[in-house]
C-alpha positions in Angstrom: -0.7 -27.3 -41.5 -4.3 -26.7 -42.3 -4.5 -23.7 -43.8 -8.2 -21.8 -43.2 -8.8 -18.4 -44.9 -12.0 -17.0 -43.9 -12.3 -14.4 -46.8 -12.7 -17.3 -48.9 -16.5 -17.3 -47.7 -18.8 -14.0 -48.3 -20.0 -12.9 -45.0 -20.0 -9.7 -42.8 -15.5 -10.5 -42.0 -14.9 -8.6 -45.2 -16.6 -5.7 -44.1 -14.3 -5.4 -41.2 -11.2 -6.4 -43.2 -11.8 -3.7 -45.5 -12.3 -0.9 -42.6 -8.5 -2.1 -41.1 -7.4 -1.2 -44.4 -8.2 1.8 -45.4 -6.1 4.6 -44.8 -8.8 7.3 -44.2 -10.8 4.6 -41.6 -7.2 4.1 -40.2 -7.0 7.1 -38.7 -9.4 6.3 -36.3 -7.2 4.0 -33.7 -10.4 3.0 -31.5 -12.4 2.0 -34.9 -9.1 -0.2 -36.0 -9.2 -1.8 -32.8 -12.5 -2.6 -32.4 -12.0 -3.9 -35.9 -9.2 -6.0 -35.4 -11.1 -7.4 -32.4 -14.1 -8.1 -34.0 -12.1 -10.3 -36.9 -10.5 -12.1 -33.8 -14.2 -12.8 -32.8 -14.8 -14.5 -36.0 -12.0 -16.2 -35.9 -12.4 -17.6 -32.7 -16.1 -18.6 -33.7 -14.9 -20.6 -37.0 -12.4 -21.9 -34.9 -14.3 -23.1 -32.3 -15.6 -25.6 -34.4 -12.8 -27.9 -34.5 -11.6 -27.9 -30.6 -12.6 -31.2 -28.5 -16.1 -31.0 -27.1 -17.6 -32.9 -24.0 -20.8 -32.8 -22.1 -22.1 -30.4 -19.7 -25.2 -31.1 -17.8 -26.9 -27.8 -17.2 -29.9 -27.2 -15.1 -32.7 -24.8 -16.1 -35.7 -23.3 -13.5 -37.9 -26.7 -15.5 -35.4 -29.6 -15.8 -31.9 -30.7 -17.0 -30.2 -30.2 -19.9 -26.8 -31.8 -21.8 -24.9 -29.7 -24.1 -21.9 -30.3 -25.8 -19.3 -27.5 -24.6 -15.8 -26.7 -25.6 -13.6 -28.3 -23.2 -11.7 -26.1 -21.2 -7.7 -26.8 -21.9 -7.3 -23.3 -23.7 -4.3 -21.3 -23.5 -4.9 -17.8 -25.8 -0.7 -16.4 -26.4 -1.0 -13.0 -28.2 2.7 -11.6 -29.8 2.9 -7.8 -28.2 1.8 -5.1 -28.9 -0.1 -5.3 -31.6 -1.6 -8.8 -31.1 -3.6 -7.0 -27.5 -7.0 -6.5 -29.7 -6.9 -9.5 -31.7 -6.2 -11.2 -28.1 -9.3 -9.6 -26.9 -11.9 -10.6 -29.9 -10.6 -14.2 -29.4 -10.7 -13.9 -25.5 -14.2 -12.6 -25.9 -15.8 -16.3 -27.0 -12.7 -17.7 -25.3 -13.5 -16.4 -21.4 -12.4 -19.2 -19.5 -8.7 -19.5 -21.3 -5.8 -19.3 -19.6 -3.6 -16.3 -21.1 0.1 -15.8 -22.2 2.4 -13.1 -23.6 4.9 -12.7 -25.2 6.9 -10.0 -27.3 8.5 -10.4 -30.4 10.4 -7.6 -33.0 12.7 -7.1 -35.3 16.0 -5.2 -35.0 17.4 -4.2 -38.3 20.9 -5.0 -38.7 20.5 -2.3 -41.6 17.8 -1.3 -43.9 17.0 -4.4 -45.9 17.6 -7.4 -42.7 17.0 -7.8 -39.4 16.2 -10.7 -37.1 13.6 -11.5 -34.4 14.3 -10.4 -30.5 11.9 -12.3 -27.9 12.6 -10.7 -24.9 9.1 -10.5 -22.3 7.4 -13.7 -21.7 4.6 -14.9 -19.6 2.8 -17.7 -19.8 0.8 -20.9 -17.7 2.3 -24.4 -18.6 1.2 -25.5 -22.3 1.7 -29.2 -21.3 -1.1 -30.9 -22.8 -3.5 -28.0 -24.0 -5.6 -26.4 -27.1 -2.7 -23.4 -27.6 -3.9 -20.0 -29.9 -0.9 -18.2 -30.7 -2.3 -15.1 -31.8 -0.6 -12.5 -34.3 -2.4 -10.1 -36.3 0.2 -9.8 -39.1 1.7 -12.5 -40.7 4.5 -11.1 -42.6 7.6 -13.1 -43.2 6.9 -15.5 -40.3 9.9 -15.3 -38.8 8.5 -13.8 -35.5 6.3 -16.7 -35.4 8.7 -19.1 -35.6 11.1 -17.4 -33.2 7.6 -17.2 -30.6 7.1 -21.0 -31.2 10.5 -22.0 -30.5 10.5 -19.7 -26.9 6.7 -21.8 -26.3 8.8 -25.4 -26.4 10.4 -24.6 -23.0 6.8 -24.4 -21.4 5.5 -27.4 -22.7 3.9 -29.6 -26.0 0.6 -28.1 -26.2 -2.1 -31.4 -27.6 -2.5 -29.1 -30.5 -1.7 -25.7 -32.2 -4.1 -23.0 -33.7 -2.5 -19.8 -34.9 -4.7 -17.1 -35.7 -4.1 -13.8 -37.7 -5.9 -11.4 -39.3 -3.6 -10.8 -42.7 -0.6 -12.7 -44.2 1.6 -12.9 -47.3 2.2 -16.6 -48.7 5.7 -16.4 -48.5 5.0 -16.2 -44.7 2.7 -18.8 -44.7 4.7 -21.4 -46.7 7.6 -20.8 -43.9 5.8 -21.8 -41.1 4.0 -24.3 -42.7 7.7 -25.9 -43.0 8.5 -25.0 -38.9 5.2 -25.9 -36.9 3.6 -29.4 -36.6 1.9 -30.8 -39.8 -1.4 -30.8 -37.3 -1.6 -27.1 -36.7 -3.8 -25.2 -37.7 -3.8 -21.7 -39.1 -6.7 -19.0 -38.9 -6.1 -16.3 -41.1 -8.4 -13.6 -42.0 -6.9 -12.7 -45.5 -3.9 -13.0 -47.5 -2.0 -11.0 -49.7 0.5 -12.1 -52.5 3.9 -10.7 -51.6 6.2 -8.7 -49.8 8.3 -5.7 -50.5 11.9 -5.6 -50.2 11.2 -4.8 -46.4 9.1 -7.8 -45.9 6.0 -5.5 -45.6 2.6 -7.1 -46.3 1.6 -5.6 -49.6 -1.1 -3.6 -50.1 -1.7 -4.8 -46.7 -2.2 -1.9 -44.1 0.5 -0.8 -42.8 1.9 -1.2 -39.0 -1.0 -2.8 -37.0 1.0 -1.9 -33.5 1.1 2.2 -34.7 -2.2 2.0 -36.2 -3.7 0.5 -32.8 -1.6 2.3 -30.4 0.2 5.2 -31.7 4.0 5.7 -33.4 6.8 3.9 -31.2 10.1 5.4 -31.2 
């Protein structure tokens, strides 16, 4: 897997990352969602440079011009519910993409152990497509692996991109072992460790709760 960590270069992205981490700014859920969306837009731009392109002839009022444009074979797949703002950011740029949605959540066995449950899934065929799998939090990596396994029944993509906002080195190491070697990870920022409950430290908290409210 090719790992692209975007905050290694200084850019406006760092401001968006700082705001989603800031516990005072986090109280504004609308701003939290918008910052995740804006990070998705930055990821989309960076990722777009690695896609397959084709010539498109555009007719202008004064003539014609051939322009290299991305092939229309992208499927955006997001993990509910935290993935929705990130999905919207990616969709702002890949506006002609097909869309897929899947649910994955931690079912706790005890205080420190959990399993990943995948239930709802809606997707077009992935056969021969460019799959962009979006999940804002790459903590243990188990959710992404479970989702990837569930996606296999819908076809084999020609290429796989994983788009994340924040992750851990442990999560990156795990998905590298399970996803195809040619896959590419696009992640805004990476923290060094997880706590004993599998949450990213210092991280930002629960992205789904911050975006949409505390769940039962």
